[in-house]
VMD Tcl script that draws the C-alpha trace (Angstrom):
set ca {
  {-30.28 -16.89 1.88}
  {-33.29 -15.95 0.82}
  {-35.68 -18.60 -0.06}
  {-38.54 -17.44 -2.65}
  {-42.31 -19.19 -2.06}
  {-42.51 -22.01 -4.58}
  {-46.53 -20.97 -5.02}
  {-48.37 -17.32 -5.67}
  {-52.07 -18.67 -4.47}
  {-52.97 -14.94 -6.23}
  {-52.03 -15.59 -9.66}
  {-52.61 -19.75 -9.02}
  {-49.24 -20.23 -10.53}
  {-46.65 -22.67 -8.71}
  {-43.09 -23.58 -9.54}
  {-42.25 -27.43 -9.98}
  {-38.42 -26.83 -8.63}
  {-36.85 -24.64 -6.46}
  {-37.54 -21.00 -7.51}
  {-34.89 -18.35 -8.17}
  {-35.34 -14.64 -7.74}
  {-36.29 -14.74 -11.51}
  {-39.31 -16.59 -10.68}
  {-37.90 -19.35 -12.72}
  {-37.04 -23.06 -11.11}
  {-33.59 -23.21 -11.03}
  {-33.67 -26.59 -13.14}
  {-36.36 -25.38 -16.25}
  {-37.02 -28.63 -18.10}
  {-38.36 -28.64 -21.92}
  {-41.00 -31.22 -20.62}
  {-42.78 -29.01 -18.00}
  {-46.09 -29.20 -17.51}
  {-46.38 -26.27 -15.03}
  {-46.95 -23.87 -14.08}
  {-44.57 -21.26 -12.77}
  {-46.18 -17.43 -13.50}
  {-43.53 -17.61 -16.92}
  {-45.36 -20.59 -17.83}
  {-48.65 -19.66 -17.39}
  {-48.55 -16.20 -18.45}
  {-46.95 -17.85 -22.46}
  {-51.35 -19.18 -22.33}
  {-52.92 -17.03 -20.60}
  {-51.02 -13.93 -21.59}
  {-52.11 -10.06 -19.81}
  {-54.60 -12.86 -17.59}
  {-51.45 -13.20 -15.28}
  {-51.19 -9.57 -14.74}
  {-54.14 -9.74 -12.21}
  {-54.98 -12.27 -9.53}
  {-57.02 -14.61 -10.25}
  {-60.97 -15.59 -9.79}
  {-61.91 -11.70 -9.86}
  {-65.24 -10.94 -8.13}
  {-65.18 -13.77 -6.05}
  {-61.60 -12.63 -3.89}
  {-59.65 -10.03 -2.23}
  {-55.68 -10.03 -2.24}
  {-52.80 -8.38 -0.73}
  {-49.12 -7.82 -0.97}
  {-46.88 -11.08 0.50}
  {-44.38 -7.58 0.52}
  {-41.10 -9.59 0.76}
  {-39.41 -7.21 -1.56}
  {-37.50 -5.10 0.41}
  {-35.19 -8.60 1.69}
  {-31.91 -8.68 0.16}
  {-29.53 -6.85 -2.31}
  {-31.27 -8.24 -5.62}
  {-33.78 -6.34 -7.87}
  {-36.35 -7.93 -5.55}
  {-35.01 -5.41 -3.19}
  {-35.86 -2.19 -5.52}
  {-39.48 -0.39 -5.30}
  {-40.95 1.64 -8.29}
  {-41.94 4.87 -7.49}
  {-45.23 6.16 -8.47}
  {-46.40 9.94 -8.55}
  {-49.76 11.44 -8.13}
  {-49.80 14.20 -10.78}
  {-48.51 14.96 -13.85}
  {-47.39 13.17 -17.48}
  {-43.99 13.25 -19.00}
  {-42.95 11.60 -22.40}
  {-45.94 11.63 -23.91}
  {-45.91 9.97 -27.39}
  {-46.95 12.37 -30.59}
  {-50.44 12.95 -30.64}
  {-51.37 12.05 -26.54}
  {-52.50 15.41 -24.97}
  {-52.05 15.45 -20.98}
  {-55.50 15.08 -20.26}
  {-57.12 12.22 -18.55}
  {-58.34 10.27 -21.75}
  {-55.28 10.32 -23.37}
  {-53.17 9.73 -20.19}
  {-54.01 5.90 -20.06}
  {-51.51 2.86 -19.83}
  {-52.40 1.57 -23.39}
  {-51.10 4.83 -24.76}
  {-47.88 4.24 -23.00}
  {-45.25 4.13 -26.11}
  {-42.68 1.17 -25.31}
  {-40.79 0.72 -28.80}
  {-37.14 1.34 -28.34}
  {-34.18 2.07 -30.69}
  {-30.78 1.28 -30.29}
  {-27.15 1.44 -32.20}
  {-24.98 4.81 -32.91}
  {-25.42 5.28 -36.40}
  {-27.83 2.80 -37.77}
  {-30.78 2.57 -35.48}
  {-32.27 -0.94 -35.03}
  {-35.96 -0.39 -33.61}
  {-38.02 -3.07 -31.03}
  {-41.45 -2.83 -30.69}
  {-40.66 -4.02 -26.52}
  {-37.22 -3.16 -24.63}
  {-36.75 -6.97 -24.79}
  {-34.28 -8.86 -26.56}
  {-33.11 -12.91 -25.64}
  {-30.45 -14.20 -24.16}
  {-27.62 -15.78 -26.90}
  {-28.97 -19.55 -27.91}
  {-26.18 -21.05 -29.54}
  {-25.00 -24.61 -29.73}
  {-27.69 -26.02 -27.09}
  {-29.44 -28.55 -28.22}
  {-31.97 -27.19 -26.79}
  {-31.59 -23.52 -28.85}
  {-31.16 -26.24 -31.68}
  {-34.62 -28.25 -31.32}
  {-36.76 -25.08 -30.87}
  {-35.49 -22.62 -32.66}
  {-38.45 -22.35 -34.81}
  {-40.62 -21.01 -32.33}
  {-37.85 -18.80 -30.91}
  {-37.19 -17.14 -34.40}
  {-40.68 -16.73 -35.31}
  {-42.15 -15.55 -32.21}
  {-39.12 -12.63 -32.13}
  {-39.98 -11.76 -35.73}
  {-43.63 -11.45 -35.35}
  {-43.23 -9.58 -31.96}
  {-40.08 -7.43 -33.21}
  {-37.55 -7.82 -31.05}
  {-33.91 -9.21 -31.10}
  {-32.86 -12.25 -31.07}
  {-29.38 -14.06 -30.48}
  {-27.78 -16.42 -32.44}
  {-25.12 -17.42 -29.84}
  {-21.81 -18.90 -30.05}
  {-20.48 -22.10 -31.78}
  {-23.29 -23.01 -33.80}
  {-21.00 -23.73 -36.84}
  {-18.64 -25.38 -34.85}
  {-20.84 -28.41 -33.75}
  {-22.59 -28.90 -37.10}
  {-21.54 -31.56 -38.45}
  {-22.74 -30.48 -42.37}
  {-20.69 -27.55 -42.08}
  {-18.11 -27.16 -44.45}
  {-14.65 -25.50 -43.09}
  {-11.98 -25.59 -45.20}
  {-8.49 -23.59 -44.70}
  {-10.74 -21.56 -41.88}
  {-13.31 -20.30 -44.38}
  {-17.04 -21.86 -44.37}
  {-18.05 -23.45 -47.34}
  {-21.25 -24.46 -45.87}
  {-22.87 -23.84 -42.77}
  {-26.36 -25.35 -42.69}
  {-27.29 -24.46 -38.92}
  {-26.60 -21.14 -39.25}
  {-28.41 -20.49 -42.39}
  {-31.43 -22.05 -40.50}
  {-31.23 -19.70 -37.61}
  {-30.97 -17.01 -39.48}
  {-33.59 -17.25 -42.65}
  {-35.77 -18.75 -39.65}
  {-36.01 -15.13 -38.72}
  {-35.96 -13.22 -41.57}
  {-38.86 -14.80 -43.01}
  {-40.76 -12.94 -40.36}
  {-38.97 -9.76 -40.11}
  {-40.90 -6.73 -40.46}
  {-37.78 -3.75 -39.49}
  {-38.82 -4.54 -35.66}
  {-36.35 -6.42 -33.96}
  {-32.64 -8.07 -35.40}
  {-30.84 -11.57 -35.82}
  {-27.69 -10.90 -34.31}
  {-24.47 -13.68 -34.32}
  {-22.45 -13.96 -31.82}
  {-18.70 -15.34 -31.87}
  {-16.75 -16.52 -29.61}
  {-12.78 -17.73 -30.05}
  {-13.61 -20.77 -32.06}
  {-15.97 -18.95 -34.65}
  {-13.50 -16.56 -35.25}
  {-11.38 -19.17 -35.92}
  {-14.15 -20.54 -38.09}
  {-14.67 -17.59 -39.80}
  {-18.14 -16.85 -38.94}
  {-18.08 -13.09 -39.50}
  {-16.52 -13.54 -43.02}
  {-19.58 -15.79 -43.72}
  {-22.40 -14.05 -42.59}
  {-21.52 -10.57 -43.82}
  {-20.73 -12.86 -47.51}
  {-24.21 -14.23 -47.46}
  {-26.22 -11.45 -45.45}
  {-24.61 -8.24 -45.93}
  {-26.40 -5.71 -43.44}
  {-29.24 -8.26 -42.69}
  {-27.12 -9.19 -39.29}
  {-25.38 -7.74 -36.05}
  {-22.16 -9.48 -35.40}
  {-21.53 -9.65 -31.52}
  {-17.95 -10.03 -29.87}
  {-17.98 -12.23 -27.03}
  {-16.09 -12.03 -23.78}
  {-18.47 -13.81 -21.57}
  {-21.98 -14.43 -19.55}
  {-22.93 -14.10 -16.60}
  {-23.51 -18.04 -15.92}
  {-19.69 -18.84 -15.78}
  {-15.94 -17.65 -16.30}
  {-15.41 -19.84 -18.63}
  {-16.11 -20.78 -22.31}
  {-19.52 -22.25 -23.55}
  {-20.38 -26.21 -23.40}
  {-22.66 -28.61 -24.61}
  {-22.88 -32.25 -23.54}
  {-22.75 -35.53 -25.73}
  {-23.52 -38.91 -25.58}
  {-21.80 -40.47 -29.13}
  {-18.34 -41.15 -28.63}
  {-18.36 -40.56 -32.35}
  {-19.43 -36.89 -31.94}
  {-17.34 -36.06 -29.77}
  {-14.60 -36.90 -31.50}
  {-15.73 -35.19 -34.18}
  {-15.48 -32.04 -32.27}
  {-12.22 -32.66 -30.88}
  {-10.95 -32.80 -34.25}
  {-13.07 -29.43 -34.67}
  {-10.55 -28.28 -32.43}
  {-12.93 -27.83 -29.52}
  {-11.58 -28.71 -25.60}
  {-13.73 -32.68 -25.15}
  {-13.51 -33.61 -21.44}
  {-13.00 -36.42 -20.64}
  {-11.06 -36.74 -23.78}
  {-12.53 -39.51 -26.53}
  {-9.70 -40.02 -28.09}
  {-7.68 -41.78 -25.31}
  {-8.00 -45.31 -24.92}
  {-8.82 -45.61 -21.73}
  {-11.42 -42.89 -22.31}
  {-12.84 -44.82 -25.33}
  {-12.75 -48.40 -22.78}
  {-14.67 -46.45 -20.30}
  {-17.13 -45.35 -22.56}
  {-17.71 -49.03 -23.99}
  {-18.32 -50.48 -20.35}
  {-20.64 -47.76 -19.54}
  {-18.55 -46.03 -16.98}
  {-18.26 -42.46 -18.75}
  {-21.29 -42.44 -20.67}
  {-21.13 -38.78 -22.03}
  {-18.93 -35.69 -23.09}
  {-18.30 -32.37 -22.50}
  {-17.38 -30.07 -25.15}
  {-15.92 -26.74 -23.93}
  {-14.59 -23.54 -25.77}
  {-11.77 -21.30 -25.36}
  {-10.87 -18.41 -22.97}
  {-10.38 -15.31 -24.91}
  {-7.70 -12.75 -24.70}
  {-5.07 -15.65 -22.14}
  {-2.11 -14.08 -24.42}
  {-2.28 -10.54 -23.21}
  {-1.59 -9.13 -19.42}
  {-2.81 -5.80 -19.47}
  {-6.15 -3.76 -20.10}
  {-4.04 -1.76 -22.61}
  {-3.45 -5.26 -24.97}
  {-7.21 -6.03 -24.25}
  {-8.43 -2.37 -25.82}
  {-5.64 -2.68 -28.66}
  {-6.67 -6.50 -29.68}
  {-10.24 -5.52 -28.99}
  {-10.01 -2.26 -31.71}
  {-7.98 -4.05 -34.43}
  {-10.78 -6.76 -33.86}
  {-13.83 -3.92 -34.10}
  {-11.33 -2.27 -36.93}
  {-11.88 -5.23 -38.98}
  {-15.26 -6.67 -38.67}
  {-16.16 -2.57 -39.94}
  {-13.70 -3.40 -42.76}
  {-15.64 -6.47 -44.35}
  {-18.40 -4.54 -44.09}
  {-20.59 -4.64 -40.67}
  {-22.35 -1.60 -40.01}
  {-23.36 -2.91 -36.60}
  {-21.40 -4.41 -34.24}
  {-22.28 -5.67 -30.44}
  {-20.66 -6.51 -27.58}
  {-21.56 -9.29 -24.81}
  {-19.83 -9.21 -21.23}
  {-19.92 -11.00 -18.20}
  {-20.20 -10.54 -14.41}
  {-16.03 -10.31 -14.28}
  {-15.33 -7.61 -11.85}
  {-15.02 -3.87 -12.11}
  {-12.46 -3.53 -13.92}
  {-13.56 -5.48 -16.52}
  {-16.48 -4.05 -16.28}
  {-15.07 -0.67 -17.20}
  {-12.79 -1.99 -20.11}
  {-16.19 -2.82 -22.04}
  {-17.87 0.50 -21.53}
  {-14.94 2.65 -22.19}
  {-13.85 0.04 -25.55}
  {-17.71 -0.08 -26.31}
  {-18.29 3.50 -26.58}
  {-14.66 4.22 -28.07}
  {-15.11 1.99 -30.88}
  {-18.86 3.17 -31.32}
  {-20.50 -0.18 -30.90}
  {-24.14 -0.15 -31.29}
  {-25.26 -2.32 -28.06}
  {-23.45 -3.71 -25.16}
  {-25.09 -6.35 -23.18}
  {-23.78 -6.61 -19.43}
  {-24.83 -10.20 -17.77}
  {-24.28 -10.38 -14.54}
  {-24.59 -13.27 -12.13}
  {-26.10 -15.52 -11.89}
  {-27.92 -15.94 -14.96}
  {-27.33 -18.68 -17.85}
  {-29.38 -20.92 -20.30}
  {-26.94 -23.27 -21.33}
  {-24.75 -26.40 -19.45}
  {-22.98 -24.15 -16.94}
  {-21.00 -25.82 -14.08}
  {-23.84 -25.71 -11.30}
  {-21.19 -24.62 -8.50}
  {-19.65 -21.99 -10.68}
  {-22.67 -20.74 -11.89}
  {-23.59 -20.75 -7.90}
  {-20.64 -18.38 -6.67}
  {-18.65 -17.12 -9.36}
  {-18.93 -12.88 -10.68}
  {-20.80 -10.15 -9.85}
  {-24.87 -10.03 -8.95}
  {-26.77 -8.37 -11.60}
  {-27.89 -6.03 -9.56}
  {-24.46 -4.56 -8.16}
  {-22.60 -5.45 -11.81}
  {-25.54 -2.99 -13.64}
  {-25.49 -0.11 -10.73}
  {-21.98 0.03 -11.54}
  {-22.66 0.08 -15.30}
  {-24.25 3.46 -14.59}
  {-22.12 4.77 -12.32}
  {-18.96 3.96 -14.73}
  {-21.02 5.13 -17.92}
  {-21.83 8.11 -15.81}
  {-18.07 8.72 -15.18}
  {-17.38 8.59 -19.51}
  {-20.62 10.64 -19.98}
  {-18.89 14.29 -18.59}
  {-15.60 12.92 -21.03}
  {-17.10 11.56 -24.35}
  {-20.19 12.66 -26.35}
  {-21.99 9.55 -26.75}
  {-22.00 6.51 -24.17}
  {-22.80 2.86 -26.00}
  {-26.48 1.65 -26.25}
  {-26.60 -0.95 -23.22}
  {-28.56 -4.03 -22.31}
  {-28.99 -5.15 -18.64}
  {-28.87 -9.44 -18.49}
  {-29.20 -11.90 -15.57}
  {-31.72 -13.51 -14.01}
  {-34.63 -10.88 -15.08}
  {-38.15 -12.43 -16.39}
  {-41.13 -10.22 -15.12}
  {-42.10 -6.62 -16.41}
  {-41.22 -5.57 -12.87}
  {-37.75 -6.40 -13.70}
  {-37.85 -4.96 -17.46}
  {-39.22 -1.63 -15.55}
  {-36.31 -1.58 -12.53}
  {-33.06 -2.63 -15.41}
  {-34.24 0.31 -17.87}
  {-35.11 2.98 -14.60}
  {-31.46 1.57 -12.82}
  {-29.56 1.87 -16.33}
  {-31.54 4.89 -17.48}
  {-30.76 6.56 -19.96}
  {-28.15 4.51 -20.73}
  {-30.09 1.19 -21.14}
  {-32.33 0.42 -24.37}
  {-33.15 -3.15 -23.48}
  {-33.54 -6.07 -21.40}
  {-31.85 -9.41 -21.88}
  {-33.97 -11.99 -20.76}
  {-32.44 -15.64 -21.30}
  {-34.57 -19.08 -19.75}
  {-37.84 -16.89 -19.48}
  {-38.30 -16.34 -23.03}
  {-37.15 -19.96 -23.60}
  {-40.41 -21.28 -21.73}
  {-42.87 -20.70 -23.77}
  {-40.99 -22.38 -27.18}
  {-40.70 -25.22 -24.59}
  {-44.70 -25.13 -23.86}
  {-46.14 -24.43 -27.44}
  {-44.16 -27.07 -29.00}
  {-45.26 -29.55 -26.51}
  {-48.94 -28.45 -26.61}
  {-48.81 -28.76 -30.69}
  {-47.33 -32.24 -30.57}
  {-49.95 -33.60 -28.33}
  {-52.46 -32.34 -30.62}
  {-50.93 -33.38 -33.65}
  {-48.83 -36.61 -32.82}
  {-47.58 -36.18 -36.45}
  {-45.29 -33.27 -35.78}
  {-44.33 -34.36 -32.26}
  {-40.70 -35.68 -33.43}
  {-40.22 -32.56 -35.61}
  {-41.13 -30.01 -33.01}
  {-39.53 -31.73 -30.13}
  {-42.49 -31.97 -28.02}
  {-42.40 -33.79 -25.44}
  {-46.32 -35.13 -24.19}
  {-48.68 -37.61 -25.82}
  {-51.69 -35.79 -24.41}
  {-52.48 -32.25 -22.76}
  {-52.13 -32.09 -18.98}
  {-54.84 -30.78 -17.13}
  {-52.75 -27.50 -16.57}
  {-53.71 -26.75 -20.07}
  {-56.43 -28.55 -21.06}
  {-58.35 -26.25 -18.58}
  {-58.24 -23.83 -21.11}
  {-59.25 -25.73 -24.12}
  {-59.03 -28.17 -26.55}
  {-57.65 -25.90 -29.67}
  {-54.80 -23.43 -30.43}
  {-57.24 -20.60 -30.19}
  {-58.85 -21.78 -27.10}
  {-55.61 -22.08 -25.67}
  {-53.44 -19.10 -26.22}
  {-54.95 -15.74 -25.54}
  {-52.64 -14.48 -28.34}
  {-53.55 -16.33 -30.63}
  {-56.29 -14.17 -32.90}
  {-53.55 -10.88 -32.39}
  {-50.98 -13.36 -34.43}
  {-53.66 -14.48 -37.15}
  {-54.78 -10.54 -37.43}
  {-50.81 -10.12 -38.22}
  {-49.87 -12.80 -40.54}
  {-53.58 -13.42 -42.43}
  {-55.02 -16.78 -41.47}
  {-54.18 -18.16 -44.32}
  {-50.15 -18.20 -42.85}
  {-51.29 -19.37 -39.11}
  {-50.76 -22.72 -40.54}
  {-47.06 -22.71 -40.68}
  {-46.46 -20.55 -37.27}
  {-45.57 -22.85 -34.28}
  {-47.42 -22.95 -31.03}
  {-44.12 -22.18 -29.69}
  {-44.45 -18.46 -31.26}
  {-47.64 -18.33 -30.58}
  {-46.78 -19.12 -26.96}
  {-43.60 -16.49 -27.27}
  {-46.21 -13.41 -28.63}
  {-48.67 -14.05 -25.93}
  {-45.54 -14.00 -23.28}
  {-44.31 -10.64 -24.73}
  {-47.96 -9.45 -25.02}
  {-48.36 -10.14 -21.44}
  {-44.67 -8.24 -20.57}
  {-46.04 -5.19 -22.66}
  {-48.85 -4.36 -20.78}
  {-47.34 -4.76 -17.48}
  {-44.37 -2.47 -18.14}
  {-47.17 0.15 -19.64}
  {-48.81 0.00 -16.23}
  {-45.74 0.40 -14.43}
  {-44.76 3.10 -16.96}
  {-48.06 4.66 -16.49}
  {-47.89 4.34 -12.76}
  {-44.49 6.39 -12.78}
  {-46.36 9.12 -15.17}
  {-43.77 7.87 -18.24}
  {-45.26 7.55 -21.09}
  {-42.00 6.70 -23.84}
  {-39.29 4.81 -22.32}
  {-36.81 7.90 -23.23}
  {-38.93 8.98 -20.41}
  {-37.74 6.66 -17.72}
  {-35.23 7.91 -15.14}
  {-33.46 6.69 -11.92}
  {-35.86 8.59 -9.85}
  {-38.70 5.96 -10.98}
  {-37.03 3.44 -8.49}
  {-35.80 3.28 -4.87}
  {-33.92 1.39 -2.95}
  {-35.82 -1.22 -0.70}
  {-33.35 -1.21 1.83}
  {-30.30 0.64 3.41}
  {-28.15 -1.81 2.21}
  {-29.23 -2.00 -1.17}
  {-29.06 2.64 -1.65}
  {-25.41 2.19 -0.26}
  {-24.93 -0.55 -3.08}
  {-26.75 1.46 -6.17}
  {-26.30 5.16 -4.83}
  {-30.47 4.93 -5.33}
  {-32.27 6.47 -2.36}
  {-33.85 4.98 0.61}
  {-37.91 4.73 0.52}
  {-38.62 7.40 3.02}
  {-35.72 9.64 1.86}
  {-36.80 10.13 -1.89}
  {-38.33 13.25 -2.25}
  {-38.46 13.97 1.46}
  {-37.05 17.41 1.25}
  {-40.28 18.00 -0.63}
  {-42.67 17.15 1.77}
  {-41.24 18.79 4.59}
  {-41.26 21.87 2.46}
  {-44.71 21.48 1.63}
  {-45.39 20.86 5.32}
  {-43.27 23.84 6.02}
  {-44.45 26.34 3.84}
}
mol new
graphics top color blue
foreach p $ca { graphics top sphere $p radius 0.5 }
foreach p [lrange $ca 0 end-1] q [lrange $ca 1 end] { graphics top cylinder $p $q radius 0.2 }
display resetview
């Protein structure tokens, strides 16, 4: 098993826990005092693109990226001449072909195009309490930057203030809060995507959203995710709340209505309950039946008014992957998010998350292969987003190149939640009166933050960029978590621009699979990418023999 290093002396970063391939700790805490690369990037932004202590150091590559079959084993290509995909008004002169001029705006959609300023989106932030606590930071940050954010499953179902009668939602205050928070700063870039699972479909989420918000929201059908092959879970510590969830129709484990469970809870032998969602399509036994059911669902959503529909699928295997790409293409969906193992933002069973499903690189490589097969038959392949343990700017570039030209976005889960946690902790520490409202975890700034300053404009590299966008007077309404989201997004954007400039690609549409190659022979075999020294080897020998 590959062990990722816990610290990076070049960037001055360190992981509190065991780091995963993404660079995030396997267990990411909302109260963390730092300081992994994503955590520190949420404060210092583009500074984290470069080695620390510049002028006093030299830095060299650790060079372990050729190991294993994973995204780290992809290498990014670079060229010594040319420039492709130049945006309007940009010439191919050395003065114009600079990385700040790289256009990283993207769009997705079949008929109605949804624009984003950066090629990334959040994972599904649903009924987990972490998503609810920090939603204002996540949603305001996404709206200000201009990338899509996903309201995950079960938000209405677990809301004790929601009213559902005969399968029709009468009130959904938490879902309203989620959507309205994003729309408050929405300026035409990004999107609010509302996801549905079995329970959401039964509860009438689609009907409620279209009736109240019309074309302002994208509706998403959910097949699964990369963290688990079972329905979503949350954990609750109140037996009354657990009983409410069971009455709402959820699977609750252990069953809070059983006398023996109530007795065990009373004596503290049981202290919490897990709420589970249901598996979909359990009554179907063939891909043909799934297709018929899926097309029927899409047709219904179109009938009630949805112009934009997306699908989220997990790392089930090759048959399900092929089904998702083909059916989404046939149904003319706007986006297909393919989530590989082992991503995850919620409360997934740990050993399930560790051992089930197809790892992201393998799943995404197959997605490209299958899309190519369909492309020979279909007019237009569904736009895709790749997800599953992706966090850094090199991950974004690699995923876009691996799936080019079909991949339009990279879906990032935990990495886009970290700035929300961090900003809320900082704001609560600086202003104790808002600490509880923001779910702040600190009484005072830790040294890892205080070294940069004691006011938000000193701490966040992106503070004045946000102020320029919203105005000085409006800054009092912007949560620090949203400023941190902006700051991290700016670092990622700058890093992607630099990688694209090195590959001589000045717009996203210009990225091709030739822009990445395999760092080892096994990765070459599994992905269909060329091994490092085989890429352009024929051209090299032609030069030498001429």
